[in-house]
Structures are given as structure tokens and as C-alpha cells.
C-alpha positions as CSV (number, residue, x, y, z in Angstrom):
1,M,-18.0,-5.7,17.5
2,V,-14.7,-7.6,17.4
3,S,-15.6,-9.4,14.1
4,A,-16.7,-6.1,12.6
5,L,-13.3,-4.6,13.3
6,H,-11.3,-7.6,12.2
7,P,-10.9,-6.5,8.5
8,L,-9.8,-3.1,9.8
9,F,-6.8,-4.6,11.6
10,E,-6.0,-6.8,8.7
11,G,-5.9,-3.7,6.4
12,M,-3.7,-2.0,8.9
13,I,-1.0,-4.7,8.3
14,L,-1.1,-4.0,4.6
15,G,-0.9,-0.3,5.3
16,L,2.1,-0.8,7.6
17,T,3.8,-2.9,4.9
18,V,3.3,-0.2,2.3
19,A,4.4,2.5,4.7
20,I,7.8,0.9,5.4
21,T,8.6,0.1,1.8
22,L,11.7,2.0,0.7
23,G,11.0,3.8,-2.5
24,P,11.4,7.1,-4.3
25,A,8.2,8.5,-2.7
26,L,9.6,8.0,0.8
27,F,13.0,9.7,0.0
28,A,11.3,12.5,-1.9
29,L,9.0,13.1,1.1
30,L,12.0,13.2,3.5
31,Q,14.0,15.4,1.2
32,T,11.2,17.9,0.8
33,S,10.4,18.0,4.5
34,L,14.1,18.6,5.4
35,K,14.5,21.4,2.9
36,H,11.1,23.2,3.2
37,G,9.7,22.3,6.6
38,I,7.0,20.2,8.2
39,K,4.1,22.1,6.7
40,I,5.2,21.6,3.1
41,G,6.0,18.0,3.8
42,I,2.5,17.4,5.2
43,F,0.8,18.9,2.2
44,L,3.0,16.7,0.0
45,A,2.0,13.7,2.0
46,L,-1.7,14.6,1.8
47,G,-1.4,14.9,-2.0
48,I,0.2,11.4,-2.1
49,F,-2.5,10.0,0.2
50,S,-5.3,11.6,-1.9
51,S,-4.0,9.8,-5.0
52,D,-3.9,6.5,-3.2
53,L,-7.5,7.2,-1.9
54,T,-8.7,8.0,-5.4
55,L,-7.3,4.8,-6.9
56,V,-8.6,2.6,-4.1
57,V,-12.1,4.1,-4.2
58,G,-12.2,3.8,-8.0
59,C,-10.9,0.2,-7.9
60,F,-13.3,-0.6,-5.1
61,F,-16.4,0.4,-7.0
62,G,-15.1,-1.2,-10.1
63,A,-14.3,-4.5,-8.3
64,T,-17.6,-4.7,-6.5
65,Q,-19.5,-4.2,-9.8
66,I,-17.4,-6.7,-11.7
67,I,-16.9,-9.4,-9.1
68,T,-20.6,-10.3,-8.6
69,D,-20.3,-14.0,-9.5
70,P,-19.0,-16.1,-6.6
71,G,-17.4,-18.4,-9.1
72,Y,-14.8,-15.7,-9.8
73,H,-13.9,-15.0,-6.2
74,L,-11.6,-18.1,-5.9
75,F,-9.7,-17.4,-9.1
76,L,-9.2,-13.7,-8.5
77,G,-8.3,-14.1,-4.9
78,I,-5.7,-16.7,-5.6
79,F,-4.4,-14.7,-8.6
80,G,-4.0,-11.6,-6.5
81,G,-2.5,-13.6,-3.6
82,V,0.1,-15.2,-5.9
83,V,1.0,-11.7,-7.4
84,L,1.6,-10.3,-3.9
85,C,3.6,-13.4,-2.8
86,A,5.8,-13.1,-5.9
87,Y,6.4,-9.4,-5.2
88,G,7.2,-10.4,-1.6
89,L,9.8,-13.0,-2.8
90,Y,11.3,-10.5,-5.3
91,T,11.6,-7.8,-2.6
92,F,13.1,-10.3,-0.1
93,F,15.8,-11.5,-2.5
94,K,16.3,-8.1,-4.1
95,K,20.1,-7.3,-4.1
96,V,21.4,-4.2,-2.5
97,S,25.0,-3.1,-2.9
98,L,26.4,-2.7,0.6
99,T,29.2,-0.5,-0.7
100,E,26.9,2.1,-2.5
101,Q,26.4,5.5,-1.1
102,V,23.2,6.8,0.2
103,E,21.2,7.7,-3.0
104,A,20.6,11.3,-3.8
105,I,16.9,12.1,-4.4
106,D,16.0,15.1,-6.5
107,E,14.0,17.6,-4.6
108,I,10.4,18.0,-5.6
109,K,10.0,21.5,-7.1
110,V,6.9,23.5,-7.9
111,K,6.6,26.7,-9.9
112,K,4.3,28.6,-7.5
113,K,5.0,29.4,-3.8
114,G,3.0,28.1,-1.0
115,A,2.0,24.7,0.4
116,L,-1.0,23.9,-1.9
117,P,1.2,23.4,-5.0
118,Y,3.0,20.6,-3.2
119,F,-0.3,18.9,-2.5
120,F,-1.2,18.8,-6.3
121,K,2.4,17.9,-7.1
122,G,2.3,14.9,-4.8
123,F,-1.1,13.9,-6.1
124,V,0.1,14.0,-9.8
125,L,3.4,12.4,-9.3
126,N,2.0,9.5,-7.3
127,I,-1.0,8.8,-9.5
128,A,1.1,8.9,-12.6
129,N,3.1,5.9,-11.3
130,P,2.0,2.7,-13.3
131,M,3.3,0.4,-10.6
132,L,1.0,2.1,-8.1
133,W,-2.0,1.4,-10.4
134,A,-1.0,-2.3,-10.7
135,F,-0.5,-2.6,-6.9
136,W,-3.9,-1.1,-6.0
137,I,-5.8,-2.8,-8.7
138,T,-4.4,-6.2,-7.7
139,S,-4.9,-5.5,-4.0
140,V,-8.5,-4.3,-4.2
141,V,-9.6,-7.1,-6.6
142,A,-7.9,-9.7,-4.4
143,I,-9.3,-8.4,-1.1
144,T,-12.8,-8.0,-2.6
145,A,-12.6,-11.7,-3.7
146,T,-11.3,-12.8,-0.4
147,Y,-14.2,-11.2,1.5
148,G,-16.7,-12.6,-1.1
149,G,-17.6,-9.2,-2.3
150,D,-18.7,-8.0,1.1
151,K,-18.6,-4.2,0.6
152,K,-18.5,-3.4,4.3
153,N,-15.5,-5.7,5.1
154,V,-13.6,-4.5,2.0
155,A,-14.3,-0.9,3.0
156,L,-13.1,-1.6,6.6
157,F,-9.9,-3.3,5.3
158,F,-8.8,-0.4,3.1
159,A,-9.9,2.2,5.7
160,G,-7.3,0.5,7.9
161,T,-4.7,0.4,5.1
162,L,-5.1,4.0,4.0
163,G,-5.4,5.3,7.6
164,I,-2.0,3.7,8.5
165,I,-0.4,5.0,5.3
166,L,-1.5,8.6,6.0
167,T,-0.5,8.4,9.7
168,T,3.0,7.0,9.0
169,D,3.6,9.5,6.1
170,I,2.9,12.4,8.5
171,L,5.2,10.8,11.1
172,K,7.9,10.6,8.3
173,V,7.6,14.3,7.7
174,V,7.7,15.2,11.4
175,L,10.6,12.8,12.1
176,A,12.5,13.4,8.8
177,N,15.7,14.4,10.6
178,K,15.7,11.3,12.6
179,I,15.1,8.7,9.8
180,K,17.5,10.0,7.2
181,F,19.3,6.7,7.7
182,A,16.7,5.0,5.6
183,G,18.9,5.5,2.6
184,N,21.7,3.4,4.2
185,P,22.4,0.3,2.1
186,Q,22.4,-2.0,5.2
187,V,19.1,-0.6,6.3
188,K,17.7,-1.0,2.8
189,L,18.7,-4.7,2.8
190,W,16.9,-5.5,6.1
191,M,13.9,-3.4,5.3
192,N,13.5,-5.2,1.9
193,R,13.6,-8.5,3.8
194,I,10.9,-7.4,6.3
195,V,8.7,-5.9,3.6
196,G,9.2,-9.0,1.5
197,L,8.1,-11.3,4.3
198,L,5.1,-9.1,5.1
199,F,3.9,-9.1,1.5
200,L,4.4,-12.9,1.4
201,V,2.2,-13.3,4.5
202,I,-0.5,-11.0,3.1
203,G,-0.5,-12.9,-0.2
204,L,-0.9,-16.2,1.7
205,F,-3.7,-14.6,3.8
206,I,-5.5,-13.7,0.6
207,I,-5.1,-17.1,-0.9
208,T,-6.2,-18.8,2.3
209,G,-9.2,-16.4,2.7
210,S,-10.3,-17.1,-0.9
211,L,-10.2,-20.8,-0.4
212,L,-12.1,-20.6,2.9
213,E,-14.7,-18.4,1.2
214,Y,-15.1,-20.8,-1.7
215,F,-15.5,-23.9,0.5
216,R,-17.8,-22.1,2.9
217,G,-20.1,-21.2,-0.1
218,I,-20.0,-24.9,-1.2
219,S,-21.0,-26.1,2.3
220,I,-23.9,-23.7,2.4
221,K,-25.3,-24.9,-1.0
222,V,-25.0,-28.6,0.1
223,P,-28.4,-29.6,1.5
């Protein structure tokens, strides 16, 4: 049972890393929640989550179909791990002006009244982000390679990732009044460092896992 849940907890670490990343989506979520209330904020969060889920599921089925040759596992795993490590280093050393004011984020607006339009708005805005596509494609391919194409472990990993993202997004909505300080430059600086280190650790985990999977496969083939 413990080994079966292991990928789930590993995925939760990636989910937590994504959740604490300070980006436009976070501030838009906070701004919308503060102005229109918790219900609207939750629908926006659900829309954002649904777009993440759509991309992950699409990439998952694509990756499991493409990555069928164990010979590709090592290359793709190392490539994905290096990309995440590079992003982690970039985030860690990213400069933040300590004298800048808290950035103003435009409110997300919809033409029709009600909560449902915010769901679709969150879905469309999130899925239209090319950086999001690059992140999820890289992550899914790398994790699939790391687990040797094991669909169950990959599914558990991303169930943990997406579960944490949805849970924390809802918490951001509920606690929006208490975490407005996230736009503070000093907070941004330290959050960038934390997120950068976490992405670096995840990248190294993927590289190590890919190497172990590769050498395990070799040892099995040796008579």
C-alpha cells in the first residue's frame, strides 16, 4: 500500500510547488475573489483547474502512446529533468525590485452575470497560456519516462499534483483577504527562491529516477 501511494505524495510536492508560484493567475484569482466574493472565486478556480486537468490528461495519453520504447525513457527523463532544473535556477535567481509597488492586476471581467461565466473565463485564459502548455508537456513526458511508462504510477503522481493545486486554489479564494501580501516585493523574492529550489529538487528527482529506471532495465536483461 505504501509503495502504491508513493507516486501520489511525490506528485503532491510538484502540486505544492506550482501552487505557491507567484504569477498572474494567482493575483487574478485573489483580485476576483476580493471583489466578487468566494463563490465567484471558486468557479474561477475550478475553470483554471479544469484547463490544467484537460492538458494533463491529453499529454498523459499522448505520452503513454509515444513513449513505448524503453530506450527513450532515459533521454526524455533527463531532458525533462534538465528543463525543470533550468527553470528552477532561473526562478531562484530572478531579480525582484525591492522598491517596486505591489503590482496592480486587472480584474477578470465577463459579459454575462453569474458564476458560470467565470468558470469558462478561467478555463479559456489558463489554457491559452503557451507557457502552461510547455510546462505540462515537459512534466508529463518527464514523469512518464521516470516511471518507465507505468500508467498507474503516472496517474497517481498527477492525481496528487492536480489535487493539491485545486485544494490550494480554493484556499487562496477563501483566504484572499489574508494573503494580499503576496504582491509584496520582499515576499516575491523569497517565494521565488523557495519555488526555484523546489523545481530544482523535482528536476533532480526526475533525472535520478530516469537513471535508476534505465539501469534497472539493464540489470533485468543481464542473464
